[in-house]
DOPA-708201 format. One record per residue (C-alpha): residue in three letters; z, y, x. Coordinates in steps of 0.05 Angstrom, whole numbers, padded with zeros to 5 digits, always signed. Layout:
<nodes>
ALAZYX
...
</nodes>
This chain:
<nodes>
MET-00159-00371+00455
SER-00190-00411+00504
ILE-00215-00385+00575
PRO-00291-00394+00586
LYS-00315-00432+00642
THR-00358-00405+00697
ASN-00418-00445+00675
GLU-00411-00432+00607
LEU-00411-00352+00624
ASN-00478-00373+00670
LYS-00508-00398+00611
GLY-00516-00333+00579
LEU-00464-00330+00527
PHE-00423-00281+00552
PRO-00474-00225+00544
PHE-00476-00256+00467
SER-00409-00238+00462
VAL-00414-00162+00482
PHE-00485-00157+00438
ALA-00445-00192+00377
ALA-00391-00124+00391
VAL-00439-00080+00386
LEU-00470-00101+00326
ALA-00400-00106+00292
SER-00381-00043+00305
ALA-00443-00020+00277
GLY-00433-00049+00214
LEU-00366-00073+00176
PRO-00332+00002+00207
ILE-00391+00041+00171
TYR-00363+00010+00112
MET-00290+00038+00124
PHE-00303+00104+00160
GLY-00358+00136+00133
PRO-00348+00145+00058
LYS-00277+00166+00084
PHE-00303+00206+00133
PHE-00354+00249+00087
ALA-00310+00249+00022
GLU-00249+00280+00068
SER-00298+00323+00114
TYR-00346+00348+00063
GLY-00320+00332-00007
VAL-00372+00288-00026
SER-00349+00240-00084
LEU-00335+00173-00072
THR-00393+00147-00138
ALA-00440+00186-00101
LEU-00421+00150-00038
ALA-00420+00085-00069
THR-00490+00099-00103
VAL-00528+00118-00032
LEU-00501+00052-00007
PHE-00531+00012-00062
ILE-00585+00039-00057
LEU-00586+00021+00022
ARG-00583-00048+00006
LEU-00631-00049-00049
ILE-00682-00017+00005
ASP-00644-00078+00056
CYS-00667-00124-00009
ILE-00742-00110+00005
GLN-00733-00091+00091
ASP-00698-00151+00116
PRO-00745-00209+00095
PHE-00801-00168+00116
LEU-00768-00139+00176
GLY-00755-00226+00199
THR-00824-00230+00188
LEU-00839-00179+00233
SER-00794-00204+00288
SER-00834-00278+00279
LYS-00895-00244+00302
LEU-00876-00197+00360
GLY-00881-00245+00418
ASN-00872-00207+00486
LYS-00867-00143+00457
ARG-00797-00158+00429
PRO-00754-00139+00490
ARG-00787-00067+00478
TYR-00775-00068+00403
ILE-00706-00094+00422
MET-00694-00036+00463
PHE-00718+00024+00422
SER-00680-00008+00354
VAL-00611-00003+00405
MET-00629+00080+00420
ILE-00636+00087+00344
LEU-00572+00058+00332
GLY-00537+00091+00382
ILE-00573+00164+00359
SER-00557+00149+00279
MET-00477+00137+00296
VAL-00480+00202+00339
LEU-00520+00241+00280
MET-00470+00205+00229
PHE-00401+00227+00263
ALA-00412+00278+00314
VAL-00462+00325+00284
SER-00445+00371+00221
PRO-00505+00357+00169
ARG-00572+00390+00162
VAL-00582+00383+00096
SER-00533+00360+00039
PRO-00482+00320+00067
LEU-00497+00259+00022
LEU-00567+00270+00034
TRP-00546+00263+00114
PHE-00510+00203+00097
PHE-00565+00173+00071
PHE-00610+00184+00127
THR-00565+00169+00186
SER-00548+00110+00148
ILE-00620+00082+00142
GLY-00624+00100+00218
LEU-00564+00058+00229
PHE-00572+00000+00181
THR-00649-00014+00193
THR-00638-00026+00276
TYR-00575-00068+00255
SER-00615-00110+00201
PHE-00666-00117+00261
LEU-00627-00126+00311
SER-00580-00181+00279
ILE-00635-00222+00253
ASN-00662-00225+00323
PHE-00600-00235+00343
TYR-00578-00291+00304
ALA-00647-00321+00320
GLN-00631-00324+00395
GLY-00579-00352+00375
VAL-00621-00418+00354
GLN-00654-00419+00419
LYS-00588-00409+00460
ALA-00555-00474+00426
LYS-00627-00509+00443
SER-00613-00493+00510
ILE-00541-00516+00514
ASN-00554-00597+00478
GLY-00551-00562+00403
ASN-00485-00537+00413
HIS-00489-00489+00353
LYS-00409-00482+00346
LYS-00392-00468+00417
VAL-00457-00406+00413
ALA-00427-00387+00342
ALA-00350-00384+00374
TRP-00371-00333+00432
ARG-00413-00294+00386
GLU-00365-00289+00325
THR-00306-00276+00369
GLY-00346-00219+00411
GLY-00356-00191+00332
LEU-00298-00188+00314
LEU-00269-00158+00382
GLY-00332-00107+00365
VAL-00296-00098+00290
CYS-00228-00096+00324
LEU-00236-00036+00365
ALA-00292+00002+00327
ALA-00243+00006+00271
SER-00185+00020+00304
THR-00208+00069+00353
PRO-00223+00132+00308
THR-00146+00123+00278
LEU-00124+00117+00347
LEU-00160+00176+00373
MET-00124+00218+00309
GLY-00061+00237+00346
GLN-00102+00257+00413
THR-00160+00291+00382
THR-00186+00340+00320
HIS-00253+00297+00333
PRO-00243+00227+00338
TYR-00301+00201+00294
MET-00348+00244+00346
ILE-00311+00214+00401
PHE-00322+00145+00380
SER-00392+00156+00365
PHE-00398+00171+00438
ILE-00363+00109+00460
PHE-00406+00064+00424
VAL-00471+00097+00453
PHE-00439+00066+00512
VAL-00422-00002+00492
ALA-00484-00006+00462
ILE-00527+00008+00523
LEU-00483-00040+00564
GLY-00491-00100+00507
TRP-00575-00089+00518
TYR-00559-00092+00593
LEU-00532-00159+00594
MET-00576-00185+00539
ARG-00638-00166+00564
ASN-00663-00218+00588
GLU-00645-00269+00530
TRP-00704-00235+00491
THR-00751-00259+00544
GLU-00742-00333+00510
LYS-00790-00347+00460
ILE-00769-00357+00387
GLU-00800-00415+00374
SER-00847-00406+00304
SER-00874-00444+00247
ARG-00906-00427+00190
SER-00849-00437+00141
PRO-00850-00386+00090
THR-00789-00350+00074
GLN-00776-00382+00002
ARG-00766-00440+00041
VAL-00698-00414+00054
PHE-00684-00413-00026
LYS-00719-00480-00032
ASP-00676-00513+00008
PRO-00607-00536-00046
ILE-00563-00541+00026
LEU-00585-00472+00051
LYS-00587-00437-00019
SER-00522-00465-00029
LEU-00485-00434+00045
ILE-00530-00371+00031
ILE-00479-00367-00037
VAL-00414-00394-00012
SER-00433-00341+00048
PHE-00444-00281-00001
LEU-00380-00300-00044
GLY-00350-00310+00021
ALA-00354-00244+00049
ALA-00343-00207-00011
PRO-00270-00216-00009
LEU-00278-00185+00071
ALA-00323-00127+00043
VAL-00272-00113-00020
THR-00216-00106+00036
SER-00257-00061+00085
SER-00283-00014+00030
LEU-00213+00002+00008
PHE-00170-00012+00066
LEU-00156+00057+00081
PHE-00145+00080+00016
PHE-00089+00029+00006
VAL-00052+00045+00069
ASP-00064+00118+00059
SER-00034+00115-00026
VAL+00000+00047-00041
LEU+00040+00036+00035
ILE+00038+00104+00052
ALA+00038+00089+00124
THR-00031+00125+00151
GLU-00001+00128+00215
TYR-00005+00058+00221
THR-00076+00045+00198
GLY-00099+00031+00269
VAL-00044-00018+00293
LEU-00061-00056+00225
LEU-00128-00064+00231
VAL-00123-00089+00306
ILE-00076-00142+00280
PHE-00123-00164+00226
PHE-00191-00170+00273
LEU-00150-00193+00331
SER-00118-00246+00296
ALA-00192-00266+00267
ALA-00213-00261+00343
VAL-00166-00294+00376
ALA-00172-00352+00319
SER-00245-00366+00321
PRO-00250-00412+00382
PHE-00193-00450+00345
TRP-00232-00461+00289
ALA-00295-00484+00328
ILE-00251-00525+00367
LEU-00222-00561+00297
ALA-00287-00560+00270
ARG-00317-00610+00331
ARG-00256-00646+00320
TYR-00252-00659+00245
ASN-00299-00648+00190
GLU-00325-00576+00185
LYS-00328-00572+00109
LEU-00247-00596+00106
ILE-00229-00541+00165
LEU-00265-00486+00119
PHE-00232-00506+00062
ILE-00159-00505+00091
ALA-00186-00428+00118
MET-00205-00409+00054
ILE-00137-00428+00020
ILE-00094-00393+00066
SER-00145-00331+00055
ILE-00131-00335-00020
LEU-00053-00346-00013
SER-00050-00285+00033
PHE-00084-00240-00015
CYS-00043-00255-00076
PHE+00012-00237-00038
VAL-00014-00165-00021
LEU-00001-00150-00102
PHE+00077-00148-00097
LEU+00070-00093-00036
GLY+00096-00021-00043
GLU+00114+00038-00002
ARG+00130+00035+00071
ASP+00122-00047+00065
VAL+00092-00043+00131
ILE+00123-00106+00169
GLU+00099-00150+00111
PHE+00034-00131+00105
SER+00027-00130+00183
ILE+00040-00211+00165
ILE-00013-00212+00110
CYS-00062-00177+00159
MET-00046-00235+00209
ILE-00061-00296+00165
SER-00115-00274+00131
GLY-00144-00250+00195
ILE-00137-00314+00215
SER-00171-00346+00155
VAL-00219-00291+00168
GLY-00238-00318+00239
ALA-00268-00388+00203
ASP-00321-00356+00153
PHE-00342-00313+00210
THR-00353-00374+00250
LEU-00364-00437+00211
LEU-00411-00413+00159
PRO-00460-00378+00210
ALA-00459-00445+00250
LEU-00468-00490+00191
PHE-00533-00457+00162
ALA-00564-00456+00232
GLN-00556-00528+00245
ARG-00585-00534+00170
VAL-00646-00478+00195
GLU-00652-00522+00257
LYS-00658-00586+00219
ILE-00712-00565+00165
SER-00750-00532+00212
THR-00747-00463+00179
GLN-00766-00404+00221
ALA-00693-00375+00250
THR-00715-00300+00243
GLN-00742-00305+00174
ALA-00681-00346+00151
PHE-00638-00297+00182
GLY-00668-00248+00148
VAL-00651-00272+00082
TRP-00581-00288+00108
SER-00566-00223+00141
PHE-00586-00181+00070
VAL-00540-00231+00032
THR-00477-00212+00089
LYS-00491-00138+00078
ALA-00504-00143+00003
SER-00422-00167-00010
LEU-00409-00096+00020
ALA-00461-00060-00021
LEU-00433-00087-00087
ALA-00361-00083-00067
ALA-00383-00010-00054
ILE-00418+00003-00117
ILE-00375-00029-00160
LEU-00303-00016-00133
LEU-00308+00073-00114
PRO-00331+00091-00177
ILE-00284+00054-00214
LEU-00226+00077-00166
ASP-00252+00148-00179
TYR-00253+00141-00254
SER-00183+00117-00245
GLY-00173+00188-00220
TYR-00155+00171-00148
GLN-00163+00224-00094
VAL-00174+00207-00027
GLY-00125+00238+00014
SER-00078+00262-00041
LYS-00002+00247-00054
GLU-00004+00263-00116
ASN-00038+00196-00145
SER-00020+00171-00219
VAL+00015+00104-00224
GLU-00040+00085-00260
ALA-00093+00097-00206
ILE-00041+00064-00147
GLN-00039-00008-00194
THR-00118-00001-00193
LEU-00122+00002-00130
THR-00078-00053-00113
ILE-00107-00097-00169
LEU-00181-00085-00125
TYR-00147-00098-00062
ALA-00109-00155-00072
LEU-00135-00192-00152
VAL-00207-00195-00132
PRO-00218-00223-00067
SER-00171-00286-00085
VAL-00212-00294-00151
LEU-00283-00287-00102
LYS-00254-00335-00053
SER-00233-00381-00104
ILE-00305-00383-00133
SER-00335-00391-00061
LEU-00288-00456-00048
ILE-00300-00486-00109
LEU-00381-00483-00093
LEU-00363-00506-00018
ILE-00340-00571-00052
ARG-00404-00594-00086
ILE-00445-00581-00028
PRO-00462-00642+00016
LEU-00442-00632+00085
</nodes>
């Protein structure tokens, strides 16, 4: 990873990295730990949890474009809305993992998730839109902004995904401690970004529908959805795969660190390669690497930890390209056609999370139906085979479709 220059730090790119880490910590890890935590702690079925996650994404279908429109109209009130949203984000995290349910566990999961995901959506929309403005202030360098932002995000995911598992050997309440750590980091991220929100986001009268009318933007959104789906699949099933296929629960934290740290370290290099060569070509190569790495998972079995750690590293490296280059390409196109950034990233935010929701509503019930029991050491051969196929084959197919669509986009 290249060492940031002092003048880059002074331009406000370091705060972007920290705030990206906060948002990433509130997003993807919840899909990994939330269902497992409520299934093990309160006996909630995977199918019920998957249904709740799907309902939440249906709500997002309505609220994300609305939040994008709202954000474009906030003006000088935006910093206060950001501060309030960060507060709700932290409180919701604590309520989910550190406070016993005051109603049925399933309803508690639903209500705390509403608080988490609504504020996450609002903050993400404004954060990515602010990135468009930041790029303009440094001569339109969207890739540099994306590299700092997505590297911070990947490091945030890495720390958030590994912290609870690493704490399991030290305390009986790892998720509670994780939620308190998150609140501290969220306050730090808000403090570092506090001056960025005062910069006005350029407004236009472009309706949200214009995002879908532009063929390139529409294609990028579809590629993003299909490209994010494999990560959504593996995130939803990662803990179950390590527990029941590899029988290596004690290595969960290390494997997560390898995956997300590899993605974080690789992100700046993908950005450098994209500046030097064609972005589409670099993204194509990264997708090929991703597909090949997923295929090898089919051949893994009990205690194949070293082999899986190599796959985690290679697939993590390829994911770094998705996280860095796709948002940068989207931001460039948004700026080129003068579409309202907050509205455009409202759509982008929804599509990214929709992949996680669909992965949960489709895969978890299938796993449930196969007879898989969370935390059990007595799962049937059929259940283990189902888990392996869902974890390895489904991402490969989805990534292949995304690759074909990418080839057809005139970038």
